[in-house]
Backbone as JSON Lines, residues from 0, in Angstrom:
{"i":0,"aa":"M","n":[-89.59,-57.37,-41.6],"ca":[-90.0,-56.32,-40.77],"c":[-90.19,-56.61,-39.28]}
{"i":1,"aa":"P","n":[-90.85,-57.79,-38.97],"ca":[-90.94,-58.18,-37.49],"c":[-89.57,-58.4,-36.8]}
{"i":2,"aa":"M","n":[-88.49,-58.78,-37.52],"ca":[-87.42,-58.91,-36.67],"c":[-86.67,-57.76,-36.45]}
{"i":3,"aa":"I","n":[-86.91,-56.64,-37.17],"ca":[-86.69,-55.28,-37.03],"c":[-87.12,-54.76,-35.78]}
{"i":4,"aa":"W","n":[-88.6,-55.02,-35.5],"ca":[-89.29,-54.66,-34.44],"c":[-88.75,-55.3,-33.1]}
{"i":5,"aa":"L","n":[-88.34,-56.72,-33.3],"ca":[-87.87,-57.05,-31.97],"c":[-86.51,-56.79,-31.75]}
{"i":6,"aa":"N","n":[-85.64,-56.53,-32.7],"ca":[-84.19,-55.75,-32.49],"c":[-84.46,-54.67,-31.75]}
{"i":7,"aa":"I","n":[-85.38,-53.86,-32.4],"ca":[-85.64,-52.3,-31.51],"c":[-86.17,-52.5,-30.06]}
{"i":8,"aa":"I","n":[-87.15,-53.53,-30.09],"ca":[-87.62,-53.77,-28.82],"c":[-86.72,-54.29,-27.62]}
{"i":9,"aa":"T","n":[-85.91,-55.24,-28.28],"ca":[-84.82,-55.84,-27.31],"c":[-83.64,-54.71,-26.92]}
{"i":10,"aa":"L","n":[-83.36,-53.97,-27.82],"ca":[-82.41,-52.84,-27.49],"c":[-83.01,-51.99,-26.48]}
{"i":11,"aa":"F","n":[-84.36,-51.64,-26.7],"ca":[-85.14,-50.68,-25.83],"c":[-85.02,-51.33,-24.35]}
{"i":12,"aa":"V","n":[-85.51,-52.63,-24.24],"ca":[-85.53,-53.2,-22.94],"c":[-84.29,-53.28,-22.38]}
{"i":13,"aa":"I","n":[-83.3,-53.83,-23.1],"ca":[-81.88,-53.8,-22.43],"c":[-81.39,-52.62,-21.97]}
{"i":14,"aa":"G","n":[-81.88,-51.57,-22.82],"ca":[-81.12,-50.18,-22.28],"c":[-81.8,-49.78,-20.92]}
{"i":15,"aa":"F","n":[-83.2,-49.82,-20.69],"ca":[-83.87,-49.53,-19.76],"c":[-83.3,-50.38,-18.5]}
{"i":16,"aa":"I","n":[-83.26,-51.68,-18.6],"ca":[-82.73,-52.41,-17.62],"c":[-81.36,-52.0,-17.14]}
{"i":17,"aa":"L","n":[-80.58,-51.76,-18.14],"ca":[-79.38,-51.36,-17.47],"c":[-79.44,-49.9,-16.92]}
{"i":18,"aa":"I","n":[-79.9,-49.14,-17.38],"ca":[-80.21,-47.7,-16.75],"c":[-80.73,-47.91,-15.31]}
{"i":19,"aa":"F","n":[-81.59,-48.8,-15.3],"ca":[-82.51,-49.16,-13.92],"c":[-81.23,-49.5,-13.08]}
{"i":20,"aa":"I","n":[-80.4,-50.45,-13.5],"ca":[-79.37,-51.24,-12.75],"c":[-78.42,-50.15,-12.21]}
{"i":21,"aa":"E","n":[-78.18,-49.23,-13.03],"ca":[-77.23,-47.95,-12.9],"c":[-77.83,-47.13,-11.68]}
{"i":22,"aa":"V","n":[-79.24,-46.67,-11.76],"ca":[-79.7,-45.86,-10.95],"c":[-79.91,-46.52,-9.56]}
{"i":23,"aa":"I","n":[-80.49,-47.81,-9.41],"ca":[-80.81,-48.46,-8.25],"c":[-79.5,-49.06,-7.69]}
{"i":24,"aa":"I","n":[-78.86,-49.99,-8.3],"ca":[-77.82,-50.86,-7.62],"c":[-76.53,-50.18,-7.62]}
{"i":25,"aa":"I","n":[-75.97,-49.46,-8.72],"ca":[-74.82,-49.14,-8.97],"c":[-74.8,-47.61,-8.75]}
{"i":26,"aa":"P","n":[-74.76,-46.83,-7.78],"ca":[-74.8,-45.52,-8.14],"c":[-73.83,-44.85,-8.86]}
{"i":27,"aa":"G","n":[-74.32,-43.79,-9.17],"ca":[-72.98,-43.01,-10.1],"c":[-73.63,-43.18,-11.64]}
{"i":28,"aa":"F","n":[-72.75,-42.66,-12.56],"ca":[-72.76,-43.1,-14.02],"c":[-71.59,-43.85,-14.56]}
{"i":29,"aa":"G","n":[-71.85,-45.06,-14.62],"ca":[-70.56,-45.86,-15.16],"c":[-71.0,-46.92,-15.97]}
{"i":30,"aa":"F","n":[-70.41,-48.03,-16.3],"ca":[-70.46,-48.77,-17.4],"c":[-72.14,-49.25,-17.78]}
{"i":31,"aa":"P","n":[-72.88,-49.63,-16.74],"ca":[-74.32,-50.13,-17.08],"c":[-75.02,-48.97,-17.72]}
{"i":32,"aa":"G","n":[-74.65,-47.8,-17.08],"ca":[-75.47,-46.7,-17.54],"c":[-75.27,-46.1,-18.99]}
{"i":33,"aa":"I","n":[-73.95,-46.33,-19.25],"ca":[-73.33,-45.94,-20.73],"c":[-73.87,-46.91,-21.58]}
{"i":34,"aa":"L","n":[-73.73,-48.23,-21.25],"ca":[-74.22,-49.4,-22.13],"c":[-75.91,-49.23,-22.54]}
{"i":35,"aa":"G","n":[-76.53,-48.75,-21.12],"ca":[-77.97,-48.61,-21.68],"c":[-78.51,-47.51,-22.44]}
{"i":36,"aa":"L","n":[-77.36,-46.41,-22.19],"ca":[-77.72,-45.15,-23.13],"c":[-77.34,-45.64,-24.58]}
{"i":37,"aa":"I","n":[-76.31,-46.48,-24.84],"ca":[-75.93,-46.65,-26.33],"c":[-77.01,-47.69,-26.68]}
{"i":38,"aa":"A","n":[-77.75,-48.61,-25.89],"ca":[-78.52,-49.42,-26.49],"c":[-79.86,-48.6,-26.56]}
{"i":39,"aa":"L","n":[-80.2,-47.8,-25.98],"ca":[-81.37,-46.72,-26.34],"c":[-81.1,-46.15,-27.76]}
{"i":40,"aa":"I","n":[-79.97,-45.56,-27.79],"ca":[-79.49,-44.69,-28.94],"c":[-79.69,-45.73,-30.3]}
{"i":41,"aa":"A","n":[-79.11,-47.01,-29.89],"ca":[-79.16,-47.91,-30.98],"c":[-80.5,-48.36,-31.43]}
{"i":42,"aa":"A","n":[-81.35,-48.33,-30.65],"ca":[-82.57,-48.81,-30.8],"c":[-83.33,-47.38,-31.71]}
{"i":43,"aa":"C","n":[-83.04,-46.24,-31.3],"ca":[-83.6,-45.0,-31.97],"c":[-83.06,-45.13,-33.24]}
{"i":44,"aa":"Y","n":[-81.74,-45.25,-33.46],"ca":[-81.3,-45.23,-34.74],"c":[-81.67,-46.5,-35.86]}
{"i":45,"aa":"T","n":[-81.85,-47.57,-35.26],"ca":[-82.51,-48.74,-36.14],"c":[-84.0,-48.41,-36.47]}
{"i":46,"aa":"A","n":[-84.72,-47.63,-35.63],"ca":[-86.09,-47.33,-36.08],"c":[-85.92,-46.38,-37.1]}
{"i":47,"aa":"F","n":[-85.04,-45.46,-37.02],"ca":[-84.94,-44.47,-37.98],"c":[-84.74,-44.87,-39.54]}
{"i":48,"aa":"T","n":[-83.51,-45.6,-39.38],"ca":[-83.12,-46.35,-40.68],"c":[-83.76,-47.56,-41.32]}
{"i":49,"aa":"S","n":[-84.25,-48.4,-40.36],"ca":[-84.82,-49.49,-40.82],"c":[-86.52,-49.31,-41.11]}
{"i":50,"aa":"L","n":[-86.92,-48.54,-40.31],"ca":[-88.41,-48.42,-40.49],"c":[-88.84,-47.31,-41.21]}
{"i":51,"aa":"S","n":[-88.63,-46.16,-40.62],"ca":[-89.19,-44.79,-40.94],"c":[-88.77,-43.77,-40.03]}
{"i":52,"aa":"P","n":[-88.69,-42.54,-40.45],"ca":[-88.19,-41.37,-39.4],"c":[-89.63,-41.12,-38.46]}
{"i":53,"aa":"M","n":[-90.83,-41.48,-38.73],"ca":[-91.76,-41.29,-37.89],"c":[-91.6,-42.5,-36.76]}
{"i":54,"aa":"F","n":[-91.35,-43.57,-37.15],"ca":[-91.23,-44.77,-36.18],"c":[-89.9,-44.36,-35.33]}
{"i":55,"aa":"G","n":[-89.08,-43.75,-35.92],"ca":[-87.57,-43.43,-35.4],"c":[-87.96,-42.27,-34.2]}
{"i":56,"aa":"A","n":[-88.8,-41.19,-34.78],"ca":[-88.95,-40.2,-33.63],"c":[-89.98,-40.91,-32.64]}
{"i":57,"aa":"L","n":[-90.96,-41.71,-32.9],"ca":[-91.63,-42.38,-31.89],"c":[-90.83,-43.03,-30.81]}
{"i":58,"aa":"V","n":[-89.94,-43.84,-31.12],"ca":[-89.25,-44.59,-30.59],"c":[-88.3,-43.8,-29.49]}
{"i":59,"aa":"C","n":[-87.69,-42.67,-30.16],"ca":[-87.04,-41.65,-29.37],"c":[-87.79,-40.92,-28.41]}
{"i":60,"aa":"L","n":[-88.94,-40.42,-28.56],"ca":[-89.94,-39.82,-27.8],"c":[-90.34,-40.86,-26.67]}
{"i":61,"aa":"I","n":[-90.52,-42.14,-26.69],"ca":[-90.88,-43.25,-25.77],"c":[-89.64,-43.35,-24.89]}
{"i":62,"aa":"S","n":[-88.39,-43.29,-25.51],"ca":[-87.24,-43.6,-24.67],"c":[-87.08,-42.2,-23.7]}
{"i":63,"aa":"I","n":[-87.18,-41.12,-24.37],"ca":[-86.93,-39.65,-23.59],"c":[-88.14,-39.97,-22.41]}
{"i":64,"aa":"G","n":[-89.43,-40.31,-22.72],"ca":[-90.74,-40.3,-21.72],"c":[-90.22,-41.48,-20.78]}
{"i":65,"aa":"F","n":[-89.61,-42.55,-20.98],"ca":[-89.47,-43.46,-20.06],"c":[-88.01,-43.17,-18.98]}
{"i":66,"aa":"V","n":[-87.32,-42.33,-19.73],"ca":[-85.89,-41.67,-18.81],"c":[-86.67,-40.84,-17.91]}
{"i":67,"aa":"F","n":[-87.47,-39.86,-18.4],"ca":[-88.13,-38.94,-17.51],"c":[-88.94,-39.55,-16.43]}
{"i":68,"aa":"A","n":[-89.78,-40.57,-16.83],"ca":[-90.59,-41.25,-15.76],"c":[-89.64,-41.82,-14.58]}
{"i":69,"aa":"I","n":[-88.61,-42.39,-15.15],"ca":[-87.78,-42.94,-14.09],"c":[-87.22,-42.0,-13.16]}
{"i":70,"aa":"F","n":[-86.85,-40.84,-13.57],"ca":[-85.96,-40.11,-12.59],"c":[-87.15,-39.11,-11.9]}
{"i":71,"aa":"K","n":[-88.34,-38.94,-12.61],"ca":[-89.58,-38.3,-11.8],"c":[-90.43,-39.01,-10.82]}
{"i":72,"aa":"F","n":[-90.5,-40.39,-11.12],"ca":[-91.34,-41.16,-10.29],"c":[-90.53,-42.21,-9.22]}
{"i":73,"aa":"L","n":[-89.5,-42.59,-9.78],"ca":[-88.62,-43.3,-8.92],"c":[-88.31,-42.98,-7.4]}
{"i":74,"aa":"P","n":[-87.92,-41.67,-7.37],"ca":[-87.67,-41.27,-6.04],"c":[-88.78,-41.35,-5.06]}
{"i":75,"aa":"R","n":[-89.95,-41.43,-5.67],"ca":[-91.05,-41.58,-4.73],"c":[-91.45,-42.8,-4.33]}
{"i":76,"aa":"T","n":[-90.78,-43.92,-4.82],"ca":[-91.18,-45.14,-4.4],"c":[-90.39,-45.78,-3.25]}
{"i":77,"aa":"K","n":[-90.98,-46.78,-2.77],"ca":[-90.27,-47.33,-1.47],"c":[-88.83,-48.16,-1.88]}
{"i":78,"aa":"L","n":[-88.77,-48.67,-3.02],"ca":[-87.51,-49.26,-3.42],"c":[-86.57,-48.17,-3.5]}
{"i":79,"aa":"W","n":[-86.66,-46.8,-4.08],"ca":[-85.69,-45.91,-4.04],"c":[-85.57,-45.34,-2.48]}
{"i":80,"aa":"Q","n":[-86.46,-45.33,-1.69],"ca":[-86.38,-44.82,-0.16],"c":[-85.29,-45.81,0.42]}
{"i":81,"aa":"K","n":[-85.48,-47.09,0.26],"ca":[-84.4,-48.3,0.84],"c":[-83.14,-48.0,0.45]}
{"i":82,"aa":"T","n":[-82.77,-47.22,-0.92],"ca":[-81.31,-47.1,-1.38],"c":[-80.95,-46.14,-0.86]}
{"i":83,"aa":"Q","n":[-81.66,-44.9,-0.14],"ca":[-81.16,-43.65,0.11],"c":[-81.04,-43.41,1.58]}
{"i":84,"aa":"L","n":[-80.0,-42.78,2.06],"ca":[-79.83,-42.4,3.49],"c":[-80.81,-41.37,3.96]}
{"i":85,"aa":"G","n":[-81.73,-41.92,4.8],"ca":[-82.7,-40.9,5.12],"c":[-82.38,-40.35,6.55]}
{"i":86,"aa":"H","n":[-81.31,-40.72,7.27],"ca":[-80.96,-40.07,8.7],"c":[-79.81,-39.01,8.16]}
{"i":87,"aa":"T","n":[-80.05,-37.71,9.13],"ca":[-79.14,-36.78,8.81],"c":[-78.56,-36.53,10.32]}
{"i":88,"aa":"E","n":[-77.26,-36.07,10.51],"ca":[-76.85,-35.79,11.66],"c":[-76.62,-34.24,11.89]}
{"i":89,"aa":"Q","n":[-77.45,-33.69,12.6],"ca":[-77.57,-32.11,12.93],"c":[-76.88,-31.77,14.01]}
{"i":90,"aa":"K","n":[-76.25,-30.65,13.67],"ca":[-75.48,-29.93,14.79],"c":[-76.03,-29.87,16.05]}
{"i":91,"aa":"N","n":[-77.21,-29.58,16.05],"ca":[-78.16,-29.43,17.41],"c":[-78.31,-30.53,18.21]}
{"i":92,"aa":"Q","n":[-77.77,-31.76,17.44],"ca":[-77.98,-33.0,18.1],"c":[-76.68,-33.52,18.72]}
{"i":93,"aa":"G","n":[-75.65,-32.61,18.4],"ca":[-74.51,-32.9,19.15],"c":[-73.5,-33.46,18.15]}
{"i":94,"aa":"Y","n":[-73.77,-33.38,16.76],"ca":[-72.76,-33.87,15.64],"c":[-71.98,-32.84,15.16]}
{"i":95,"aa":"H","n":[-70.81,-33.12,14.7],"ca":[-70.1,-32.05,14.31],"c":[-69.23,-32.67,13.02]}
{"i":96,"aa":"S","n":[-69.01,-31.79,12.1],"ca":[-68.21,-32.44,10.83],"c":[-67.01,-31.85,10.44]}
{"i":97,"aa":"G","n":[-66.84,-30.6,11.03],"ca":[-65.61,-29.78,10.84],"c":[-64.62,-29.82,11.83]}
{"i":98,"aa":"P","n":[-63.17,-29.37,11.44],"ca":[-62.11,-29.51,12.57],"c":[-62.57,-28.81,13.93]}
{"i":99,"aa":"E","n":[-62.33,-29.2,15.0],"ca":[-62.66,-28.76,16.39],"c":[-61.47,-28.97,17.16]}
{"i":100,"aa":"D","n":[-61.38,-28.19,18.18],"ca":[-60.37,-28.23,19.13],"c":[-60.72,-29.46,19.95]}
{"i":101,"aa":"T","n":[-60.05,-30.73,19.35],"ca":[-60.24,-31.78,20.16],"c":[-59.12,-32.1,21.34]}
{"i":102,"aa":"A","n":[-58.15,-31.57,21.3],"ca":[-57.06,-31.74,22.25],"c":[-57.47,-31.68,23.5]}
{"i":103,"aa":"K","n":[-58.53,-30.98,23.73],"ca":[-59.16,-30.88,25.41],"c":[-59.77,-32.24,25.82]}
{"i":104,"aa":"L","n":[-59.82,-33.15,24.79],"ca":[-60.66,-34.27,25.08],"c":[-59.61,-35.26,25.52]}
{"i":105,"aa":"K","n":[-58.34,-35.05,25.61],"ca":[-57.25,-36.09,25.96],"c":[-57.51,-36.4,27.59]}
{"i":106,"aa":"N","n":[-57.69,-37.73,27.7],"ca":[-57.85,-38.1,29.15],"c":[-59.18,-38.24,29.76]}
{"i":107,"aa":"K","n":[-60.2,-37.64,28.93],"ca":[-61.59,-37.47,29.3],"c":[-62.24,-39.04,29.12]}
{"i":108,"aa":"A","n":[-63.17,-39.12,29.98],"ca":[-64.1,-40.22,29.78],"c":[-65.32,-39.94,29.02]}
{"i":109,"aa":"G","n":[-65.9,-41.1,28.51],"ca":[-67.31,-41.2,27.86],"c":[-67.7,-42.39,27.71]}
{"i":110,"aa":"T","n":[-68.67,-42.38,26.53],"ca":[-69.57,-43.5,26.32],"c":[-69.65,-43.73,24.89]}
{"i":111,"aa":"T","n":[-69.48,-45.07,24.49],"ca":[-69.6,-45.63,22.99],"c":[-71.25,-45.46,22.82]}
{"i":112,"aa":"L","n":[-71.59,-44.79,21.55],"ca":[-72.89,-44.62,21.2],"c":[-73.13,-45.74,20.19]}
{"i":113,"aa":"T","n":[-72.18,-46.29,19.59],"ca":[-72.12,-47.31,18.53],"c":[-70.9,-48.17,18.89]}
{"i":114,"aa":"M","n":[-70.96,-49.14,18.19],"ca":[-69.91,-50.26,18.34],"c":[-68.55,-49.57,17.72]}
{"i":115,"aa":"L","n":[-67.45,-49.67,18.18],"ca":[-66.1,-49.19,17.73],"c":[-65.47,-50.73,17.04]}
{"i":116,"aa":"R","n":[-65.56,-50.78,15.83],"ca":[-64.8,-51.86,15.12],"c":[-64.2,-51.33,13.97]}
{"i":117,"aa":"P","n":[-63.0,-50.74,14.21],"ca":[-62.35,-49.96,15.24],"c":[-63.08,-48.56,15.27]}
{"i":118,"aa":"S","n":[-63.98,-48.08,14.2],"ca":[-64.22,-46.62,14.47],"c":[-65.75,-46.79,14.73]}
{"i":119,"aa":"G","n":[-66.31,-45.45,15.19],"ca":[-67.58,-45.52,15.61],"c":[-67.79,-44.13,16.33]}
{"i":120,"aa":"T","n":[-68.86,-43.87,17.03],"ca":[-69.43,-42.73,17.61],"c":[-69.16,-42.79,19.09]}
{"i":121,"aa":"I","n":[-68.8,-41.79,19.68],"ca":[-68.86,-41.83,21.3],"c":[-69.31,-40.64,21.52]}
{"i":122,"aa":"L","n":[-69.57,-40.52,23.01],"ca":[-70.35,-39.26,23.69],"c":[-69.39,-38.86,24.8]}
{"i":123,"aa":"I","n":[-68.92,-37.63,24.76],"ca":[-68.37,-37.11,25.78],"c":[-68.63,-35.62,26.09]}
{"i":124,"aa":"E","n":[-69.22,-35.35,27.25],"ca":[-69.89,-34.07,27.89],"c":[-70.99,-33.7,26.74]}
{"i":125,"aa":"D","n":[-71.68,-34.53,26.79],"ca":[-72.85,-34.34,25.74],"c":[-72.72,-33.77,24.32]}
{"i":126,"aa":"K","n":[-71.49,-34.26,23.89],"ca":[-71.26,-33.93,22.53],"c":[-70.88,-35.27,21.78]}
{"i":127,"aa":"H","n":[-71.35,-35.56,20.47],"ca":[-70.91,-36.79,19.72],"c":[-69.47,-36.58,18.97]}
{"i":128,"aa":"Y","n":[-68.74,-37.52,18.75],"ca":[-67.42,-37.51,18.27],"c":[-67.36,-38.87,17.54]}
{"i":129,"aa":"D","n":[-66.59,-38.63,16.29],"ca":[-66.22,-39.66,15.7],"c":[-64.81,-40.35,16.28]}
{"i":130,"aa":"A","n":[-64.74,-41.41,16.41],"ca":[-63.51,-41.99,17.46],"c":[-63.01,-43.34,16.72]}
{"i":131,"aa":"V","n":[-62.02,-43.74,17.18],"ca":[-61.51,-45.15,16.73],"c":[-61.12,-45.72,18.08]}
{"i":132,"aa":"S","n":[-61.02,-47.05,18.26],"ca":[-60.4,-47.86,19.27],"c":[-58.97,-47.96,19.07]}
{"i":133,"aa":"D","n":[-58.05,-48.39,20.1],"ca":[-56.81,-48.47,20.0],"c":[-56.53,-50.08,19.39]}
{"i":134,"aa":"G","n":[-57.55,-50.63,18.83],"ca":[-57.34,-51.86,18.38],"c":[-58.22,-52.9,18.52]}
{"i":135,"aa":"E","n":[-58.83,-52.88,19.78],"ca":[-59.99,-53.83,20.02],"c":[-61.32,-53.38,19.65]}
{"i":136,"aa":"F","n":[-62.08,-54.09,19.46],"ca":[-63.79,-53.93,19.29],"c":[-64.19,-53.38,20.51]}
{"i":137,"aa":"I","n":[-65.22,-52.32,20.67],"ca":[-65.71,-51.9,21.96],"c":[-67.13,-52.06,21.63]}
{"i":138,"aa":"E","n":[-67.87,-52.71,22.31],"ca":[-69.48,-52.51,22.42],"c":[-69.92,-51.37,22.46]}
{"i":139,"aa":"K","n":[-71.32,-51.24,22.14],"ca":[-72.09,-50.04,22.38],"c":[-72.51,-49.9,23.78]}
{"i":140,"aa":"N","n":[-72.42,-48.56,24.39],"ca":[-72.67,-48.47,25.69],"c":[-71.66,-48.57,26.73]}
{"i":141,"aa":"K","n":[-70.45,-48.81,26.45],"ca":[-69.29,-49.15,27.25],"c":[-68.61,-47.79,27.52]}
{"i":142,"aa":"N","n":[-67.79,-47.87,28.61],"ca":[-67.26,-46.7,29.21],"c":[-65.93,-46.63,28.67]}
{"i":143,"aa":"I","n":[-65.36,-45.38,28.03],"ca":[-64.24,-45.34,27.36],"c":[-63.41,-44.05,27.77]}
{"i":144,"aa":"I","n":[-62.17,-44.17,27.51],"ca":[-61.38,-43.05,27.85],"c":[-60.6,-42.63,26.62]}
{"i":145,"aa":"V","n":[-60.18,-41.23,26.53],"ca":[-59.67,-40.86,25.39],"c":[-58.1,-40.91,25.59]}
{"i":146,"aa":"L","n":[-57.26,-41.87,24.76],"ca":[-55.85,-41.88,24.99],"c":[-54.95,-40.85,24.11]}
{"i":147,"aa":"N","n":[-55.52,-40.63,22.99],"ca":[-54.72,-39.78,22.19],"c":[-55.55,-39.08,21.19]}
{"i":148,"aa":"I","n":[-55.13,-37.72,20.72],"ca":[-55.79,-37.16,19.39],"c":[-54.73,-37.04,18.32]}
{"i":149,"aa":"D","n":[-54.72,-37.5,17.42],"ca":[-53.83,-37.4,16.19],"c":[-54.57,-36.88,14.99]}
{"i":150,"aa":"N","n":[-54.27,-35.47,14.82],"ca":[-54.88,-34.73,13.41],"c":[-56.38,-34.89,13.63]}
{"i":151,"aa":"N","n":[-57.12,-34.54,14.64],"ca":[-58.71,-34.62,14.99],"c":[-59.05,-36.13,14.88]}
{"i":152,"aa":"K","n":[-58.12,-37.25,15.08],"ca":[-58.58,-38.44,15.11],"c":[-58.39,-38.87,16.49]}
{"i":153,"aa":"I","n":[-59.71,-39.18,17.2],"ca":[-59.76,-39.58,18.55],"c":[-59.55,-40.92,18.81]}
{"i":154,"aa":"V","n":[-58.58,-41.3,19.55],"ca":[-58.22,-42.55,19.86],"c":[-58.74,-43.09,21.27]}
{"i":155,"aa":"V","n":[-59.56,-44.13,21.3],"ca":[-60.17,-44.31,22.71],"c":[-59.74,-45.98,23.19]}
{"i":156,"aa":"R","n":[-59.95,-46.21,24.47],"ca":[-59.79,-47.4,25.0],"c":[-60.85,-47.65,25.83]}
{"i":157,"aa":"E","n":[-61.47,-49.02,26.03],"ca":[-62.66,-49.16,26.93],"c":[-61.93,-49.19,28.19]}
{"i":158,"aa":"I","n":[-62.76,-48.52,29.2],"ca":[-62.34,-48.76,30.73],"c":[-62.99,-50.04,31.3]}
{"i":159,"aa":"K","n":[-62.23,-50.77,31.63],"ca":[-62.61,-52.22,32.03],"c":[-62.67,-52.13,33.79]}
{"i":160,"aa":"E","n":[-63.71,-52.81,34.19],"ca":[-64.0,-52.76,35.68],"c":[-62.75,-53.63,36.28]}
{"i":161,"aa":"N","n":[-62.23,-53.22,37.32],"ca":[-61.1,-54.0,37.91],"c":[-61.88,-55.03,38.83]}
{"i":162,"aa":"L","n":[-61.7,-56.34,38.47],"ca":[-62.44,-57.31,38.96],"c":[-61.71,-57.83,40.21]}
{"i":163,"aa":"N","n":[-60.72,-57.49,40.37],"ca":[-59.86,-57.77,41.59],"c":[-59.99,-56.95,42.81]}
{"i":164,"aa":"H","n":[-60.86,-57.29,43.78],"ca":[-61.33,-56.42,44.77],"c":[-60.4,-56.7,45.97]}
{"i":165,"aa":"N","n":[-59.41,-56.5,46.09],"ca":[-58.49,-56.86,47.41],"c":[-58.49,-55.84,48.49]}
């Protein structure tokens, strides 16, 4: 009997560790989550068949309670906040997500808001745009010029100061 309890507790702990890994480390529902659910189901099945229906029901209720607790209380923790994207890009801040007439930007000058390696964010006429460099890394806060627009992809090049003052 003690060996059965050890098996049930082991399956239970492994199941929750795998579900925790799935929720925190590997977003989505993949292999660790499925294995975790299988381990919890195996713990419940083992408790039902090897001990008694009462213990089986108890293990199932505890499993359901833990799963509920993970999804109810985990989003309130600092660990969860570290795994989530907290910043949003709002339209009133100059960000855009849909297709827009970017053809008018060709040959316009602007500034990089982020590093372009090769993609990043630029600012032209008080509007933020996603852009790619023409191949070179461009540092943040550098002056750029739009070389080309290809299917709403903005290709830019850094404007380098002419150091030759003849």
